[in-house]
N, C-alpha and C positions, 0 to 999 in steps of 0.2 A: 054424617059420621065417617071418619077416615077408616077405610078397611085395609089398605095396603101400605106397608111400612118398609123402610130399609131393613136389611138383615142385621143380625147381631154383629156380624163382622164389620159391616158398613158403619154402624154406630160407634163401635169401638175405635175404628181407625179415623172416624171423624173427630173423636175426642183427642186422639193422639196426634192428629194433623198429618196422617200418613196417606190420605186419599189424594188423587189427582186434583188440581185446582178446580176442574169442572165438577167432579163429584163432591168436593168440599162445599161448593156453592149449592149443588142440588140437595145434598143431605141437610145442610144448614137451613135451607129454605123450608124443607119438609118439617124440620124440628121447630121452626118458627110457627108453623101452622098446626102442630100436633102436640097436644098436652101429654099424651101417653109417651111419646118419644122424648119430650122435655124431661119427664120424670126419669126415664130410662137413662138418658145422657147424664143427668145429675147423679144417678146411682153409679154409673161407670166412673165419673169424675171422682166421686168420693172414695171408691175402692182403689183407684189408681193413686190418689193422694195418700191413702193409708199404706199402700205398697211402697211408694217412694219415700215417705217420711216416717212411717210407722212400722215398716218391715212386716206388714200383714200379708198373708197369702191371698191371692186373688180368688174369687169364687170360681167354681168349676165351669160355669157357663161362659166365662171369658177366656178360658184356657186356650181354646183353638185359635182365637183371634190374637192371643197374646204371645204366641210362640216366638216371634222375632222381636218382642218388645224389650227395650233397654232402659233401665232406670236413668242413666246419665243423659240419654237422648231426650227422654221425657222431661227431665228437670231443665235441660237447656231450652226446650220449647216453652216451658212454663215461664222461665225467666225472661226469655225473648219477648213474650207477650205481655209482660208486666206493664202497667200504665206508665207513661212518661209525663213529666211535668209539662203543662201547657196552659196557655191563657184560656179563659172561658170564651168559647165561640159557639154561636147557635148553629145547629145542623140544618143546612138549607137544602139537603138532598131531596129531590122530588120523590114523592111516595106513590105516584100514579103513572101508568102507561096510558097513552091515548092513541087509539087506532080506529079509523073509520067512524069517528064521532063517539066511540065508546070509551069509557074510562075503567081501568082495572087497578085496584088497590094492590100495591106491592108489599109482600112480607118484608120484615126488617132487613134480612140478609140481602135481598135484591135491591131494596131502597138504598142501602149503603153503597151498592155497586152500580147505581143508576148511570153513572158516567161511562160505564163500560158497554152499555147497550147501544148498538148501531142503528142505522136507518132501516125502516121496514121496506121489504120488497115483495111484490106479489108473485106467487108461485102458480102452479096449475089450479084451475078451478077457483073456488072461493077460499084460497089459503094464502097466508102471508107469513113471512119469516123475518126475524131481526137477529143478527149475530150478537153474541155477548163476548167481548174481547177478554180473553184470559190467557195466562201462560200455559205451557204444556202442549201436548199433542192432541188432546181430546178437543172436540168441537162442542160448544155450548150455544144453543139456539132457542129463541122463542118461536113457537109455531102457533099461529092463530087459525082456527077452522071455523068458518061461518056455519050457520044452521044448514043441515042436510048436505054436508060435505063428506066425501069418502076418499081415503087414501088407498090406492090399489094395494092388493095383497103383496107383502114383502117380508123379507127377513133381513139379517144384517151380517156383514162379514166379520163383525166383532160384537160388542155389547151395546145395548141401548138402554138408557135410563130415562124415564119420562115422569115428570111431576105435573099434576094438574094444578095450575095456579088459580083458575077460575072457570067454572062451567062443567060440562060433562061430555065424555065420549065413550063409545063402546067398541069392543072388538068381539071376536068369536068366543072369548072366554068370560068376559065380565063387563060391568059398567064401572067407570072411573069418575070420581068427583073431586071437588076441592081438597087438596092436600094429599090425594092418593099418589103413592110412589111405586112405579112399576119398573122392574129390572129384568130385561130379557137378553138371552144370548142368541147366537146364530142358529140354534136348533129350533127356534120358534118362528112360525109364520103367522102373521095376523093382518087384519084389515081394519084399521082405526076409522071410525066414522062418527059424525054427529047427526042428531035428528032434529028435535024441535028447539034445541038450545045450542048456542055457540060454545067454543072452548078455547081457552088460552093455556098452552102447556110450555114447559121448559124441558128441553131434551138435550141429553149429553150422549154423544156418539164417539166411539173410538175407531170406527171404520164406516165407509159408506153403506147405505142400505142397498138391497138387491131385490128388484121386483120379480115376482115369481109366477104371475098368472096372466094368461092370455096376451092381449095386445100391450098390456102394461110393461111387458118385458122389453118392449122397444124403448122404454124410458131409461134403461140401465146405463147407456152411455152418458146420460145427463144426471145420474143420481148424485154426482158430486155437488150439484146445486144445493143439496141438503147437508153437505159436508165441507163447508168452507166458511 
């Protein structure tokens, strides 16, 4: 059962297309995996459609996220996303990631963007990363942690969004499983780790991580390895 979800603001701006490319893919993948957020997104879409086409007042819970919303801009995005005539072509996009002999099923948003996933590279310990090529300044990366793997305590110079695609990891606060979406800012220190199960995550960073404990601080000059 998914316990951690994007915020109301994230979901609203996902619907209006106002998130960064990295966060659009992160939130979209979570929505693929989460029936609760699918219903929430549908609710937002219906209310926005009423506002644009029916002049209905938006519910109060959307008001904060809606401060800068413009009807004309929303309508332009809707029209730009309208289906274009095309011949029938079978979708041959791969739906799996393969790493170290293991296969991971990709949610629909990631499967459609499979061509953006780069090559896997081994990091420290039993960790691997693969970049996801997107536009914008944020960095989007797959991180794979084998069983009994620990990332040294760190914080971030910006924001970190993590989505569990498959498996489970823990930190000082909680346990995170398939579909859980975790958004942290630079005020949070944590030590992600796996135990008896491996974990594949998708991470969006807008600044490098900063190691904060013991000898791991010596890694700070190399933290850009996670941010490129």
